[in-house]
OpenMM code with the backbone's topology and positions (N, CA, C; nanometers):
from openmm import Vec3, app, unit

residues = "MET LYS ASP VAL GLU GLU ASN VAL GLU TYR GLY SER ASP LEU LEU GLN PRO ILE ALA ASP GLY PHE ILE LYS THR VAL SER ARG PRO LEU THR LYS GLU THR ALA THR THR LEU ARG ASN GLN PHE LYS ILE PRO SER ASN CYS ARG GLY PHE VAL VAL PRO LYS MET ASN THR GLU LEU TRP ASN ASN LEU PRO THR ARG ALA LYS VAL ALA ASP LEU ARG VAL GLN GLN MET GLN GLN SER LEU SER ILE GLY LEU ILE THR ILE ALA ASN MET ALA ASN GLU VAL ALA LYS HIS ALA LYS LEU VAL PRO PRO GLU LEU LYS LYS THR LEU LEU ARG LEU ALA ILE ASP GLY ALA ASN ILE LEU GLY ASP GLN LEU GLN LEU CYS SER ALA ARG ARG ARG ASN GLU ILE LYS ARG LEU ILE ASN PRO GLU TYR GLY SER ILE CYS SER LYS GLN VAL".split()
positions = [
    Vec3(0.0815, -0.1203, 0.0000),
    Vec3(0.0000, 0.0000, 0.0000),
    Vec3(0.0855, 0.1261, 0.0000),
    Vec3(0.2061, 0.1175, 0.0554),
    Vec3(0.2912, 0.2347, 0.0622),
    Vec3(0.3184, 0.2917, -0.0765),
    Vec3(0.3396, 0.2027, -0.1756),
    Vec3(0.3656, 0.2478, -0.3126),
    Vec3(0.2494, 0.3289, -0.3675),
    Vec3(0.1276, 0.2908, -0.3322),
    Vec3(0.0089, 0.3579, -0.3846),
    Vec3(-0.0180, 0.4883, -0.3110),
    Vec3(0.0125, 0.4905, -0.1825),
    Vec3(-0.0207, 0.6060, -0.0993),
    Vec3(0.0826, 0.7176, -0.1037),
    Vec3(0.2002, 0.6918, -0.1586),
    Vec3(0.3039, 0.7943, -0.1634),
    Vec3(0.2615, 0.9112, -0.2515),
    Vec3(0.3131, 1.0285, -0.2183),
    Vec3(0.2917, 1.1439, -0.3041),
    Vec3(0.3735, 1.1269, -0.4309),
    Vec3(0.3226, 1.1792, -0.5388),
    Vec3(0.3931, 1.1699, -0.6660),
    Vec3(0.5038, 1.2732, -0.6686),
    Vec3(0.6217, 1.2304, -0.7068),
    Vec3(0.7335, 1.3212, -0.7247),
    Vec3(0.7535, 1.3389, -0.8745),
    Vec3(0.7342, 1.4596, -0.9233),
    Vec3(0.7405, 1.4862, -1.0665),
    Vec3(0.8835, 1.5126, -1.1121),
    Vec3(0.9100, 1.4785, -1.2363),
    Vec3(1.0405, 1.5018, -1.2963),
    Vec3(1.0359, 1.6217, -1.3898),
    Vec3(1.1349, 1.6305, -1.4756),
    Vec3(1.1447, 1.7412, -1.5710),
    Vec3(1.0300, 1.7351, -1.6709),
    Vec3(0.9894, 1.8522, -1.7183),
    Vec3(0.8832, 1.8606, -1.8182),
    Vec3(0.9304, 1.8062, -1.9516),
    Vec3(0.8367, 1.7510, -2.0258),
    Vec3(0.8601, 1.7127, -2.1651),
    Vec3(0.8291, 1.8335, -2.2517),
    Vec3(0.8732, 1.8299, -2.3757),
    Vec3(0.8293, 1.9323, -2.4700),
    Vec3(0.6771, 1.9227, -2.4777),
    Vec3(0.6087, 2.0374, -2.4837),
    Vec3(0.4629, 2.0374, -2.4723),
    Vec3(0.3922, 1.9525, -2.5782),
    Vec3(0.4333, 1.9562, -2.7049),
    Vec3(0.3639, 1.8687, -2.8023),
    Vec3(0.3799, 1.7199, -2.7699),
    Vec3(0.4960, 1.6836, -2.7170),
    Vec3(0.5192, 1.5444, -2.6776),
    Vec3(0.4293, 1.5102, -2.5588),
    Vec3(0.4295, 1.5973, -2.4592),
    Vec3(0.3449, 1.5749, -2.3410),
    Vec3(0.1980, 1.5636, -2.3818),
    Vec3(0.1513, 1.6537, -2.4670),
    Vec3(0.0116, 1.6507, -2.5108),
    Vec3(-0.0228, 1.5185, -2.5791),
    Vec3(0.0662, 1.4731, -2.6662),
    Vec3(0.0419, 1.3480, -2.7365),
    Vec3(0.0360, 1.2287, -2.6424),
    Vec3(0.1274, 1.2233, -2.5471),
    Vec3(0.1290, 1.1104, -2.4543),
    Vec3(0.0142, 1.1171, -2.3550),
    Vec3(-0.0241, 1.2376, -2.3137),
    Vec3(-0.1386, 1.2505, -2.2228),
    Vec3(-0.2646, 1.1972, -2.2896),
    Vec3(-0.2789, 1.2218, -2.4199),
    Vec3(-0.3952, 1.1688, -2.4919),
    Vec3(-0.3999, 1.0163, -2.4859),
    Vec3(-0.2825, 0.9522, -2.4851),
    Vec3(-0.2810, 0.8056, -2.4844),
    Vec3(-0.3388, 0.7469, -2.3562),
    Vec3(-0.3341, 0.8207, -2.2470),
    Vec3(-0.3884, 0.7693, -2.1210),
    Vec3(-0.5246, 0.8275, -2.0860),
    Vec3(-0.5706, 0.9233, -2.1646),
    Vec3(-0.6985, 0.9864, -2.1320),
    Vec3(-0.8127, 0.9451, -2.2233),
    Vec3(-0.7826, 0.8725, -2.3289),
    Vec3(-0.8901, 0.8259, -2.4181),
    Vec3(-0.8594, 0.6835, -2.4618),
    Vec3(-0.9622, 0.6005, -2.4615),
    Vec3(-0.9382, 0.4625, -2.5050),
    Vec3(-0.9232, 0.4558, -2.6564),
    Vec3(-0.8502, 0.3549, -2.7009),
    Vec3(-0.8389, 0.3308, -2.8447),
    Vec3(-0.9694, 0.2707, -2.8944),
    Vec3(-1.0025, 0.2983, -3.0182),
    Vec3(-1.1157, 0.2282, -3.0775),
    Vec3(-1.0742, 0.0833, -3.0954),
    Vec3(-1.1703, -0.0037, -3.1062),
    Vec3(-1.1396, -0.1458, -3.1247),
    Vec3(-1.0579, -0.1668, -3.2514),
    Vec3(-1.0907, -0.0920, -3.3572),
    Vec3(-1.0200, -0.1052, -3.4846),
    Vec3(-0.8745, -0.0602, -3.4711),
    Vec3(-0.8535, 0.0530, -3.4040),
    Vec3(-0.7173, 0.1039, -3.3863),
    Vec3(-0.6348, 0.0073, -3.3018),
    Vec3(-0.6937, -0.0446, -3.1948),
    Vec3(-0.6223, -0.1392, -3.1092),
    Vec3(-0.5837, -0.2638, -3.1885),
    Vec3(-0.6757, -0.3130, -3.2699),
    Vec3(-0.6472, -0.4312, -3.3511),
    Vec3(-0.5376, -0.4024, -3.4518),
    Vec3(-0.5438, -0.2866, -3.5162),
    Vec3(-0.4418, -0.2480, -3.6137),
    Vec3(-0.3046, -0.2412, -3.5477),
    Vec3(-0.2969, -0.1785, -3.4307),
    Vec3(-0.1686, -0.1680, -3.3607),
    Vec3(-0.1167, -0.3050, -3.3190),
    Vec3(-0.2062, -0.3900, -3.2666),
    Vec3(-0.1631, -0.5247, -3.2263),
    Vec3(-0.1087, -0.6034, -3.3449),
    Vec3(-0.1734, -0.5881, -3.4592),
    Vec3(-0.1296, -0.6612, -3.5787),
    Vec3(-0.0032, -0.6031, -3.6403),
    Vec3(0.0230, -0.4761, -3.6139),
    Vec3(0.1381, -0.4069, -3.6717),
    Vec3(0.2697, -0.4528, -3.6083),
    Vec3(0.2648, -0.4889, -3.4810),
    Vec3(0.3880, -0.5225, -3.4088),
    Vec3(0.3969, -0.6723, -3.3871),
    Vec3(0.4898, -0.7333, -3.4573),
    Vec3(0.5141, -0.8775, -3.4463),
    Vec3(0.6296, -0.9013, -3.3501),
    Vec3(0.6220, -1.0114, -3.2780),
    Vec3(0.7298, -1.0471, -3.1855),
    Vec3(0.8518, -1.0889, -3.2677),
    Vec3(0.9664, -1.0232, -3.2447),
    Vec3(1.0874, -1.0651, -3.3168),
    Vec3(1.1176, -1.2127, -3.2874),
    Vec3(1.1636, -1.2839, -3.3871),
    Vec3(1.1859, -1.4283, -3.3694),
    Vec3(1.2910, -1.4577, -3.2632),
    Vec3(1.3794, -1.3624, -3.2351),
    Vec3(1.4793, -1.3859, -3.1305),
    Vec3(1.4371, -1.3258, -2.9954),
    Vec3(1.3077, -1.2964, -2.9813),
    Vec3(1.2513, -1.2454, -2.8552),
    Vec3(1.1272, -1.3266, -2.8180),
    Vec3(1.1367, -1.4557, -2.8293),
    Vec3(1.0218, -1.5432, -2.8044),
    Vec3(0.9693, -1.5342, -2.6616),
    Vec3(1.0490, -1.4814, -2.5717),
    Vec3(1.0047, -1.4626, -2.4335),
    Vec3(0.8944, -1.3587, -2.4194),
    Vec3(0.8676, -1.2835, -2.5260),
    Vec3(0.7595, -1.1840, -2.5231),
    Vec3(0.6223, -1.2479, -2.5453),
    Vec3(0.6212, -1.3755, -2.5843),
    Vec3(0.4947, -1.4446, -2.6109),
    Vec3(0.4184, -1.4627, -2.4798),
    Vec3(0.2892, -1.4317, -2.4825),
    Vec3(0.2046, -1.4531, -2.3656),
    Vec3(0.1884, -1.6041, -2.3460),
    Vec3(0.2198, -1.6537, -2.2257),
    Vec3(0.2111, -1.7983, -2.2026),
    Vec3(0.0695, -1.8523, -2.2262),
    Vec3(0.0637, -1.9659, -2.2928),
    Vec3(-0.0639, -2.0330, -2.3174),
    Vec3(-0.0932, -2.1266, -2.2011),
    Vec3(-0.2203, -2.1471, -2.1781),
    Vec3(-0.2600, -2.2376, -2.0725),
    Vec3(-0.2804, -2.3781, -2.1284),
    Vec3(-0.2466, -2.4755, -2.0477),
    Vec3(-0.2680, -2.6153, -2.0807),
    Vec3(-0.4152, -2.6362, -2.1175),
    Vec3(-0.4404, -2.6993, -2.2306),
    Vec3(-0.5768, -2.7192, -2.2802),
    Vec3(-0.6622, -2.7982, -2.1821),
    Vec3(-0.6056, -2.9010, -2.1210),
    Vec3(-0.6823, -2.9820, -2.0262),
    Vec3(-0.7273, -2.8987, -1.9061),
    Vec3(-0.6377, -2.8115, -1.8589),
    Vec3(-0.6756, -2.7224, -1.7484),
    Vec3(-0.7826, -2.6244, -1.7941),
    Vec3(-0.7595, -2.5633, -1.9083),
    Vec3(-0.8515, -2.4616, -1.9602),
    Vec3(-0.9931, -2.5173, -1.9752),
    Vec3(-1.0035, -2.6357, -2.0310),
    Vec3(-1.1353, -2.6949, -2.0552),
    Vec3(-1.2115, -2.7257, -1.9276),
    Vec3(-1.1414, -2.7381, -1.8160),
    Vec3(-1.2068, -2.7716, -1.6892),
    Vec3(-1.2258, -2.6515, -1.5970),
    Vec3(-1.1913, -2.5324, -1.6440),
    Vec3(-1.2084, -2.4131, -1.5609),
    Vec3(-1.3522, -2.3626, -1.5673),
    Vec3(-1.3993, -2.3041, -1.4583),
    Vec3(-1.5312, -2.2395, -1.4639),
    Vec3(-1.5255, -2.1187, -1.5580),
    Vec3(-1.6376, -2.0859, -1.6158),
    Vec3(-1.6441, -1.9753, -1.7124),
    Vec3(-1.5890, -1.8461, -1.6528),
    Vec3(-1.6232, -1.8167, -1.5291),
    Vec3(-1.5768, -1.6932, -1.4649),
    Vec3(-1.4239, -1.6882, -1.4605),
    Vec3(-1.3612, -1.8009, -1.4320),
    Vec3(-1.2147, -1.8069, -1.4264),
    Vec3(-1.1547, -1.7886, -1.5656),
    Vec3(-1.2198, -1.8443, -1.6671),
    Vec3(-1.1710, -1.8275, -1.8045),
    Vec3(-1.1758, -1.6806, -1.8452),
    Vec3(-1.2856, -1.6138, -1.8138),
    Vec3(-1.3000, -1.4723, -1.8487),
    Vec3(-1.1932, -1.3895, -1.7773),
    Vec3(-1.1717, -1.4169, -1.6495),
    Vec3(-1.0691, -1.3439, -1.5736),
    Vec3(-0.9308, -1.3687, -1.6331),
    Vec3(-0.9018, -1.4932, -1.6697),
    Vec3(-0.7721, -1.5247, -1.7275),
    Vec3(-0.7545, -1.4571, -1.8631),
    Vec3(-0.8595, -1.4540, -1.9424),
    Vec3(-0.8509, -1.3866, -2.0726),
    Vec3(-0.8200, -1.2383, -2.0562),
    Vec3(-0.8768, -1.1760, -1.9546),
    Vec3(-0.8466, -1.0332, -1.9292),
    Vec3(-0.6997, -1.0128, -1.8962),
    Vec3(-0.6453, -1.1016, -1.8150),
    Vec3(-0.5035, -1.0899, -1.7802),
    Vec3(-0.4171, -1.1175, -1.9033),
    Vec3(-0.4583, -1.2147, -1.9855),
    Vec3(-0.3842, -1.2422, -2.1094),
    Vec3(-0.3834, -1.1197, -2.2013),
    Vec3(-0.4970, -1.0498, -2.2094),
    Vec3(-0.5030, -0.9287, -2.2925),
    Vec3(-0.4083, -0.8223, -2.2386),
    Vec3(-0.4027, -0.8098, -2.1071),
    Vec3(-0.3100, -0.7142, -2.0463),
    Vec3(-0.1662, -0.7549, -2.0775),
    Vec3(-0.1378, -0.8842, -2.0675),
    Vec3(-0.0033, -0.9327, -2.0999),
    Vec3(0.0300, -0.9056, -2.2463),
    Vec3(-0.0673, -0.9228, -2.3330),
    Vec3(-0.0424, -0.8966, -2.4752),
    Vec3(-0.0080, -0.7489, -2.4964),
    Vec3(-0.0774, -0.6602, -2.4283),
    Vec3(-0.0473, -0.5170, -2.4399),
    Vec3(0.0921, -0.4862, -2.3863),
    Vec3(0.1277, -0.5461, -2.2739),
    Vec3(0.2625, -0.5268, -2.2192),
    Vec3(0.3674, -0.5789, -2.3166),
    Vec3(0.3391, -0.6926, -2.3771),
    Vec3(0.4310, -0.7508, -2.4748),
    Vec3(0.4488, -0.6581, -2.5946),
    Vec3(0.3410, -0.6015, -2.6427),
    Vec3(0.3496, -0.5087, -2.7564),
    Vec3(0.4295, -0.3846, -2.7167),
    Vec3(0.4106, -0.3379, -2.5932),
    Vec3(0.4917, -0.2268, -2.5445),
    Vec3(0.6397, -0.2616, -2.5450),
    Vec3(0.6722, -0.3839, -2.5017),
    Vec3(0.8116, -0.4296, -2.5054),
    Vec3(0.8648, -0.4340, -2.6483),
    Vec3(0.7811, -0.4824, -2.7392),
    Vec3(0.8225, -0.4905, -2.8799),
    Vec3(0.8531, -0.3517, -2.9345),
    Vec3(0.7685, -0.2537, -2.9043),
    Vec3(0.7920, -0.1188, -2.9573),
    Vec3(0.9201, -0.0597, -2.8998),
    Vec3(0.9426, -0.0802, -2.7693),
    Vec3(1.0650, -0.0286, -2.7075),
    Vec3(1.1875, -0.0993, -2.7665),
    Vec3(1.1771, -0.2308, -2.7831),
    Vec3(1.2891, -0.3066, -2.8413),
    Vec3(1.3169, -0.2602, -2.9843),
    Vec3(1.2116, -0.2338, -3.0614),
    Vec3(1.2308, -0.1850, -3.1986),
    Vec3(1.2946, -0.0467, -3.2000),
    Vec3(1.2545, 0.0405, -3.1073),
    Vec3(1.3177, 0.1732, -3.0997),
    Vec3(1.4661, 0.1596, -3.0660),
    Vec3(1.4982, 0.0750, -2.9663),
    Vec3(1.6382, 0.0545, -2.9290),
    Vec3(1.7169, -0.0049, -3.0456),
    Vec3(1.6542, -0.0953, -3.1191),
    Vec3(1.7190, -0.1572, -3.2344),
    Vec3(1.7497, -0.0522, -3.3419),
    Vec3(1.6570, 0.0387, -3.3662),
    Vec3(1.6796, 0.1455, -3.4647),
    Vec3(1.7941, 0.2366, -3.4209),
    Vec3(1.7996, 0.2696, -3.2927),
    Vec3(1.9105, 0.3516, -3.2415),
    Vec3(2.0428, 0.2782, -3.2632),
    Vec3(2.0447, 0.1490, -3.2300),
    Vec3(2.1683, 0.0714, -3.2451),
    Vec3(2.2085, 0.0563, -3.3920),
    Vec3(2.1095, 0.0347, -3.4805),
    Vec3(2.1398, 0.0197, -3.6237),
    Vec3(2.1973, 0.1476, -3.6828),
    Vec3(2.1537, 0.2614, -3.6297),
    Vec3(2.1986, 0.3905, -3.6821),
    Vec3(2.2934, 0.4596, -3.5837),
    Vec3(2.3695, 0.3802, -3.5117),
    Vec3(2.4572, 0.4314, -3.4061),
    Vec3(2.5551, 0.5367, -3.4562),
    Vec3(2.6002, 0.5222, -3.5802),
    Vec3(2.6971, 0.6180, -3.6331),
    Vec3(2.6350, 0.7554, -3.6564),
    Vec3(2.5025, 0.7602, -3.6697),
    Vec3(2.4341, 0.8872, -3.6925),
    Vec3(2.3917, 0.9553, -3.5627),
    Vec3(2.3996, 0.8818, -3.4525),
    Vec3(2.3525, 0.9316, -3.3233),
    Vec3(2.4721, 0.9637, -3.2351),
    Vec3(2.4748, 1.0842, -3.1793),
    Vec3(2.5848, 1.1177, -3.0876),
    Vec3(2.5930, 1.0150, -2.9740),
    Vec3(2.7151, 0.9787, -2.9332),
    Vec3(2.7328, 0.8729, -2.8330),
    Vec3(2.6530, 0.8928, -2.7036),
    Vec3(2.6508, 1.0149, -2.6519),
    Vec3(2.5774, 1.0386, -2.5273),
    Vec3(2.4272, 1.0202, -2.5480),
    Vec3(2.3761, 1.0658, -2.6620),
    Vec3(2.2345, 1.0492, -2.6927),
    Vec3(2.2020, 0.9013, -2.7092),
    Vec3(2.2882, 0.8302, -2.7786),
    Vec3(2.2686, 0.6859, -2.7974),
    Vec3(2.2625, 0.6163, -2.6621),
    Vec3(2.3567, 0.6483, -2.5751),
    Vec3(2.3614, 0.5872, -2.4419),
    Vec3(2.2340, 0.6202, -2.3636),
    Vec3(2.1895, 0.7441, -2.3691),
    Vec3(2.0681, 0.7853, -2.2977),
    Vec3(1.9449, 0.7133, -2.3512),
    Vec3(1.9320, 0.7079, -2.4834),
    Vec3(1.8152, 0.6433, -2.5436),
    Vec3(1.8110, 0.4943, -2.5113),
    Vec3(1.9252, 0.4281, -2.5206),
    Vec3(1.9285, 0.2851, -2.4910),
    Vec3(1.9032, 0.2583, -2.3429),
    Vec3(1.9531, 0.3429, -2.2553),
    Vec3(1.9281, 0.3284, -2.1116),
    Vec3(1.7791, 0.3456, -2.0830),
    Vec3(1.7165, 0.4471, -2.1424),
    Vec3(1.5725, 0.4677, -2.1232),
    Vec3(1.4919, 0.3481, -2.1751),
    Vec3(1.5342, 0.2948, -2.2895),
    Vec3(1.4648, 0.1794, -2.3468),
    Vec3(1.4754, 0.0595, -2.2532),
    Vec3(1.5941, 0.0336, -2.2011),
    Vec3(1.6132, -0.0798, -2.1104),
    Vec3(1.5343, -0.0593, -1.9812),
    Vec3(1.5366, 0.0620, -1.9279),
    Vec3(1.4611, 0.0890, -1.8045),
    Vec3(1.3109, 0.0691, -1.8267),
    Vec3(1.2606, 0.1220, -1.9368),
    Vec3(1.1180, 0.1028, -1.9678),
    Vec3(1.0848, -0.0432, -1.9890),
    Vec3(1.1725, -0.1149, -2.0568),
    Vec3(1.1506, -0.2574, -2.0813),
    Vec3(1.1551, -0.3364, -1.9507),
    Vec3(1.2424, -0.2977, -1.8593),
    Vec3(1.2472, -0.3650, -1.7289),
    Vec3(1.1153, -0.3512, -1.6544),
    Vec3(1.0566, -0.2332, -1.6598),
    Vec3(0.9286, -0.2114, -1.5915),
    Vec3(0.8184, -0.2944, -1.6569),
    Vec3(0.8115, -0.2913, -1.7901),
    Vec3(0.7086, -0.3698, -1.8599),
    Vec3(0.7316, -0.5197, -1.8428),
    Vec3(0.8562, -0.5620, -1.8504),
    Vec3(0.8881, -0.7033, -1.8338),
    Vec3(0.8529, -0.7534, -1.6948),
    Vec3(0.8774, -0.6717, -1.5946),
    Vec3(0.8421, -0.7083, -1.4579),
    Vec3(0.6906, -0.7280, -1.4458),
    Vec3(0.6146, -0.6390, -1.5057),
    Vec3(0.4688, -0.6516, -1.5009),
    Vec3(0.4209, -0.7749, -1.5771),
    Vec3(0.4862, -0.8052, -1.6877),
    Vec3(0.4519, -0.9256, -1.7647),
    Vec3(0.4731, -1.0502, -1.6788),
    Vec3(0.5845, -1.0545, -1.6060),
    Vec3(0.6120, -1.1675, -1.5160),
    Vec3(0.5103, -1.1744, -1.4027),
    Vec3(0.4760, -1.0591, -1.3454),
    Vec3(0.3775, -1.0574, -1.2367),
    Vec3(0.2412, -1.1073, -1.2843),
    Vec3(0.2049, -1.0715, -1.4066),
    Vec3(0.0781, -1.1205, -1.4624),
    Vec3(0.0817, -1.2726, -1.4768),
    Vec3(0.1929, -1.3265, -1.5229),
    Vec3(0.2052, -1.4718, -1.5369),
    Vec3(0.1941, -1.5400, -1.4013),
    Vec3(0.2599, -1.4837, -1.3006),
    Vec3(0.2532, -1.5411, -1.1656),
    Vec3(0.1099, -1.5348, -1.1128),
    Vec3(0.0439, -1.4241, -1.1386),
    Vec3(-0.0960, -1.4093, -1.0943),
    Vec3(-0.1843, -1.5134, -1.1611),
    Vec3(-0.1654, -1.5335, -1.2904),
    Vec3(-0.2444, -1.6337, -1.3623),
    Vec3(-0.2216, -1.7722, -1.3024),
    Vec3(-0.0931, -1.8068, -1.2789),
    Vec3(-0.0625, -1.9385, -1.2216),
    Vec3(-0.1293, -1.9555, -1.0856),
    Vec3(-0.1194, -1.8529, -1.0009),
    Vec3(-0.1779, -1.8622, -0.8671),
    Vec3(-0.3298, -1.8746, -0.8714),
    Vec3(-0.3927, -1.8004, -0.9595),
    Vec3(-0.5387, -1.8077, -0.9714),
    Vec3(-0.5828, -1.9458, -1.0178),
    Vec3(-0.5119, -2.0013, -1.1137),
    Vec3(-0.5472, -2.1335, -1.1657),
    Vec3(-0.5180, -2.2409, -1.0604),
    Vec3(-0.4080, -2.2258, -0.9906),
    Vec3(-0.3686, -2.3232, -0.8885),
    Vec3(-0.4786, -2.3387, -0.7830),
    Vec3(-0.5441, -2.2282, -0.7491),
    Vec3(-0.6519, -2.2324, -0.6492),
    Vec3(-0.7713, -2.3146, -0.6968),
    Vec3(-0.7871, -2.3243, -0.8284),
    Vec3(-0.9063, -2.3870, -0.8849),
    Vec3(-0.8893, -2.5336, -0.9224),
    Vec3(-0.7666, -2.5842, -0.9125),
    Vec3(-0.7449, -2.7233, -0.9551),
    Vec3(-0.7167, -2.8114, -0.8340),
    Vec3(-0.7241, -2.9393, -0.8557),
    Vec3(-0.6954, -3.0381, -0.7535),
    Vec3(-0.5541, -3.0138, -0.7000),
    Vec3(-0.5376, -3.0051, -0.5667),
    Vec3(-0.4060, -2.9756, -0.5092),
    Vec3(-0.2948, -3.0696, -0.5555),
    Vec3(-0.3263, -3.1931, -0.5878),
    Vec3(-0.2196, -3.2840, -0.6297),
    Vec3(-0.1638, -3.2481, -0.7669),
    Vec3(-0.2342, -3.1616, -0.8405),
    Vec3(-0.1854, -3.1165, -0.9703),
    Vec3(-0.1305, -2.9746, -0.9648),
    Vec3(-0.1178, -2.9184, -0.8456),
    Vec3(-0.0740, -2.7804, -0.8292),
    Vec3(0.0635, -2.7527, -0.8868),
    Vec3(0.1489, -2.8546, -0.8925),
    Vec3(0.2845, -2.8324, -0.9452),
    Vec3(0.2820, -2.7962, -1.0934),
    Vec3(0.1708, -2.8244, -1.1601),
    Vec3(0.1574, -2.7849, -1.3016),
    Vec3(0.1669, -2.6339, -1.3150),
    Vec3(0.1255, -2.5637, -1.2103),
    Vec3(0.1224, -2.4177, -1.2145),
    Vec3(0.2514, -2.3539, -1.1624),
    Vec3(0.3590, -2.4279, -1.1619),
    Vec3(0.4859, -2.3700, -1.1188),
    Vec3(0.5523, -2.3010, -1.2377),
    Vec3(0.6432, -2.2120, -1.2095),
    Vec3(0.7124, -2.1368, -1.3143),
    Vec3(0.7977, -2.2278, -1.4029),
    Vec3(0.8484, -2.3365, -1.3461),
    Vec3(0.9378, -2.4242, -1.4204),
    Vec3(0.8660, -2.5075, -1.5258),
    Vec3(0.7382, -2.5376, -1.5061),
    Vec3(0.6663, -2.6264, -1.5991),
    Vec3(0.6383, -2.5544, -1.7275),
] * unit.nanometer
topology = app.Topology()
chain = topology.addChain("A")
for resn in residues:
    res = topology.addResidue(resn, chain)
    for name in ("N", "CA", "C"):
        topology.addAtom(name, app.Element.getBySymbol(name[0]), res)
């Protein structure tokens, strides 16, 4: 609760057009068509297979109550959005690295550091969502099969 109750400490201002554009992203929902277009636009790089949202075992899925399936699908959608965010950050970092000779060294270092920091935050949330899914499913299955919901399986 401490994380939620703390006062917000603000950082440096962004350029106003940048701030305005990003504020719009959190103040209005995407249309279904726009969300679908964006999801389809960003493919997981073949060497970043860890961005794939984990699939659930079919036998488990088929035996879950409908309410649990709906809840799990919501978390999967959130994971998919986090994954797409990771893909966009990774693509931006890749473009900076590909054009490293055109980018001043300090700017390159700053951009790549920001990309890694942002990716760490999104990646952490992706992992937390997976853990949450496992724990929720574990509660609903026979305890002798609970090991199926471990991170190693």
